[in-house]
C-alpha positions as CSV (number, residue, x, y, z in Angstrom):
1,M,1.0,18.9,82.8
2,F,-2.2,17.9,81.8
3,D,-3.5,21.3,81.0
4,F,-3.6,20.3,77.3
5,L,-6.5,17.7,77.9
6,E,-8.8,20.7,78.6
7,G,-11.4,21.1,75.7
8,Y,-10.9,17.6,74.5
9,D,-13.6,15.2,75.8
10,L,-11.4,12.0,76.3
11,L,-13.9,10.1,78.5
12,G,-16.8,10.5,76.0
13,A,-14.2,8.9,73.4
14,F,-14.0,6.1,75.2
15,W,-17.4,5.6,76.1
16,V,-17.9,5.7,72.1
17,T,-15.3,2.9,72.2
18,I,-16.9,0.9,74.6
19,K,-20.0,1.0,73.0
20,L,-19.0,0.0,69.7
21,T,-17.1,-2.7,71.6
22,L,-20.2,-4.2,73.4
23,L,-22.6,-3.9,70.4
24,S,-20.5,-5.7,68.3
25,A,-19.3,-8.3,70.6
26,V,-23.2,-9.4,71.4
27,G,-23.6,-9.2,67.2
28,S,-20.7,-11.3,66.3
29,L,-21.5,-13.8,69.2
30,I,-25.0,-14.4,67.9
31,W,-23.9,-14.0,63.8
32,G,-20.7,-16.3,64.5
33,T,-22.7,-18.8,66.5
34,V,-25.1,-19.3,63.5
35,L,-22.0,-19.8,61.0
36,A,-20.7,-22.2,63.5
37,A,-23.8,-23.9,63.4
38,L,-24.1,-23.8,59.8
39,R,-20.5,-25.7,59.1
40,V,-21.5,-28.1,61.6
41,G,-24.7,-28.8,59.8
42,P,-25.8,-31.6,58.0
43,V,-27.0,-29.6,54.7
44,P,-24.2,-29.0,52.3
45,L,-25.1,-26.0,50.7
46,M,-24.9,-24.5,54.4
47,R,-21.9,-25.8,55.3
48,G,-20.5,-24.3,51.8
49,F,-21.8,-20.9,52.6
50,G,-20.4,-20.9,56.1
51,T,-16.6,-22.3,55.0
52,A,-16.9,-19.5,52.3
53,Y,-17.8,-16.8,54.5
54,V,-15.2,-17.5,57.1
55,N,-12.5,-18.3,54.8
56,I,-13.2,-15.1,52.5
57,V,-14.0,-12.5,55.7
58,R,-10.9,-13.2,57.6
59,N,-8.8,-12.4,54.7
60,I,-9.9,-9.1,54.0
61,P,-8.4,-6.2,55.8
62,L,-10.7,-4.7,58.4
63,T,-10.5,-1.5,57.4
64,V,-11.5,-2.4,53.7
65,I,-14.6,-3.6,55.3
66,I,-15.4,-0.6,57.7
67,L,-14.7,1.5,54.2
68,F,-17.4,-0.5,52.1
69,T,-20.1,0.2,54.9
70,S,-19.6,3.8,54.6
71,L,-18.6,4.3,50.8
72,G,-20.3,1.3,49.4
73,L,-23.5,0.9,51.6
74,N,-24.4,4.4,52.9
75,Q,-23.0,6.6,50.1
76,T,-23.9,4.4,47.2
77,L,-26.5,2.5,48.0
78,G,-28.1,4.8,50.6
79,I,-28.4,2.5,53.7
80,S,-28.3,4.4,56.7
81,L,-29.8,1.4,59.1
82,G,-32.6,3.8,60.5
83,A,-30.3,6.5,61.7
84,H,-30.1,9.8,60.8
85,G,-27.1,12.3,61.0
86,F,-23.6,11.8,59.7
87,S,-22.3,10.8,63.5
88,H,-25.0,8.2,63.9
89,I,-25.0,6.8,60.5
90,N,-21.5,5.9,60.4
91,F,-21.6,4.8,64.3
92,R,-24.2,2.1,63.1
93,L,-22.2,1.0,59.7
94,A,-18.7,0.6,62.1
95,V,-20.7,-1.9,64.3
96,L,-22.0,-4.1,61.1
97,G,-18.3,-3.7,59.7
98,L,-16.9,-4.6,63.0
99,I,-19.7,-7.8,63.2
100,V,-19.0,-8.9,59.8
101,Y,-15.4,-9.1,60.3
102,T,-15.3,-10.4,63.8
103,S,-18.0,-12.9,63.5
104,A,-15.9,-15.0,61.6
105,F,-13.2,-15.1,64.1
106,V,-16.0,-16.0,66.7
107,C,-17.4,-18.9,64.3
108,E,-14.1,-20.7,64.5
109,A,-13.7,-20.5,68.3
110,V,-17.3,-21.8,68.7
111,R,-16.7,-24.3,66.0
112,S,-13.2,-25.7,67.9
113,G,-15.8,-25.8,70.9
114,I,-18.4,-28.1,69.4
115,N,-15.5,-30.5,68.0
116,T,-14.5,-30.9,71.7
117,V,-18.0,-32.6,72.5
118,P,-17.8,-36.1,72.5
119,V,-19.8,-37.6,69.5
120,G,-21.5,-40.3,71.5
121,Q,-23.4,-37.3,73.2
122,A,-25.1,-35.8,70.3
123,E,-25.7,-39.5,68.8
124,A,-27.6,-40.4,72.0
125,A,-29.8,-37.1,71.9
126,R,-30.5,-38.1,68.1
127,A,-31.8,-41.4,69.4
128,I,-34.0,-40.1,71.8
129,G,-35.8,-38.3,68.9
130,L,-33.8,-34.7,69.3
131,N,-33.6,-32.9,65.4
132,F,-30.2,-31.3,64.5
133,T,-31.3,-28.0,66.1
134,Q,-32.4,-29.0,69.5
135,V,-29.1,-31.4,70.1
136,L,-26.8,-28.1,69.1
137,R,-28.9,-25.9,71.4
138,L,-29.6,-28.5,74.3
139,V,-26.5,-30.2,74.1
140,V,-23.6,-29.4,71.8
141,L,-23.6,-25.3,72.6
142,P,-24.0,-25.3,76.1
143,Q,-20.6,-27.6,76.4
144,A,-18.8,-25.6,73.6
145,F,-19.4,-22.5,75.1
146,R,-18.0,-23.5,78.5
147,S,-14.7,-24.9,76.7
148,V,-14.5,-21.7,74.2
149,V,-14.4,-18.7,77.1
150,G,-10.4,-18.4,76.4
151,P,-10.6,-17.9,72.8
152,L,-13.6,-16.1,72.5
153,T,-11.8,-13.4,75.7
154,N,-9.1,-13.0,72.7
155,V,-11.5,-12.3,70.0
156,L,-13.4,-9.9,72.4
157,I,-9.9,-7.8,73.5
158,A,-8.8,-8.3,69.6
159,L,-12.2,-6.4,68.9
160,T,-11.5,-3.6,71.6
161,K,-8.3,-2.6,69.8
162,N,-10.2,-3.2,66.4
163,T,-12.7,-0.4,66.9
164,T,-9.8,2.0,66.3
165,V,-10.3,1.5,62.7
166,A,-14.0,3.2,63.2
167,A,-12.0,6.4,62.9
168,A,-11.6,5.7,59.3
169,I,-15.2,6.7,58.6
170,G,-15.2,9.7,61.4
171,V,-16.6,7.8,64.4
172,A,-15.1,10.0,67.1
173,E,-13.8,7.1,69.3
174,A,-10.8,7.4,70.8
175,A,-8.3,6.8,68.0
176,A,-9.9,9.8,66.4
177,L,-9.6,12.0,69.4
178,M,-6.2,10.8,69.4
179,K,-5.6,11.9,65.9
180,D,-6.9,15.3,66.6
181,M,-4.6,15.8,69.5
182,V,-1.5,14.8,68.0
183,E,-2.4,17.4,65.0
184,N,-3.0,20.2,67.4
185,E,-0.7,19.4,70.9
186,A,3.0,19.1,71.0
187,Q,2.6,16.5,73.7
188,L,3.1,13.8,71.3
189,L,4.9,10.9,73.7
190,L,2.4,11.8,76.7
191,I,-0.6,11.8,74.7
192,S,0.4,8.4,73.4
193,A,0.8,6.9,76.7
194,I,-2.9,8.3,78.1
195,F,-4.6,6.3,75.1
196,A,-2.1,3.4,75.5
197,F,-2.5,3.3,79.1
198,G,-6.9,3.6,78.4
199,F,-6.8,0.9,76.2
200,V,-4.9,-1.0,78.9
201,V,-7.6,-0.4,81.3
202,L,-10.5,-1.6,79.3
203,T,-8.6,-4.8,78.0
204,L,-6.5,-6.1,80.7
205,P,-9.5,-6.7,83.5
206,T,-11.5,-8.0,80.8
207,G,-8.7,-10.6,80.2
208,L,-8.4,-11.4,83.9
209,I,-12.0,-11.8,84.8
210,L,-12.9,-14.0,81.3
211,G,-10.0,-16.0,82.0
212,W,-10.8,-16.8,85.5
213,V,-14.6,-17.4,84.4
214,G,-13.4,-19.8,81.6
215,K,-11.4,-21.9,84.2
216,K,-14.4,-22.1,86.6
217,V,-16.8,-23.1,83.7
218,A,-14.6,-25.2,81.9
219,V,-16.2,-28.9,80.9
220,K,-14.1,-31.5,83.1
221,R,-13.3,-34.6,81.0
């Protein structure tokens, strides 16, 4: 029944999907947190940049961003992010595109968490001489992250599914392999079921585990 899978690196394709997800998740968390800090910062220019970035990027389709990283950055400007070879270059460009897109949603999740921290705590921190960066890093963000584990979990699950867009620039992840198998094999429904099950295996445990973590670390008010 599954003889047609011979000759296809199914596990390798999903491993590429996992690497895309993990690298993009780390980058998005870092850049999204920076954007959130800019959006709540005291400098109008920085707040304007953060707001403009989020509003613009969230309204651009991910496919357009991924294609721009390949056609615009690599083929037009020659940017390869230090990689050599078609597959390595496009993998890194796909990660960059996913970070650019996902960080906008991470920013809004983190910002919502920042807004749940009582203003009095930040004022008390400033009263003892802490500057904005110290208040954010030592007082506000630790509490904000604890309150947004749930929303960030949803962003991570969406990111896992969004990695399929990387197939548009030739990254050999799960969706790209599925496309090849559909074109060359007759088992359409079975192929679809296999890849659907693969993504459920990736996303369902993530949601359950991080959902449990979110309940454990939630700030009691």
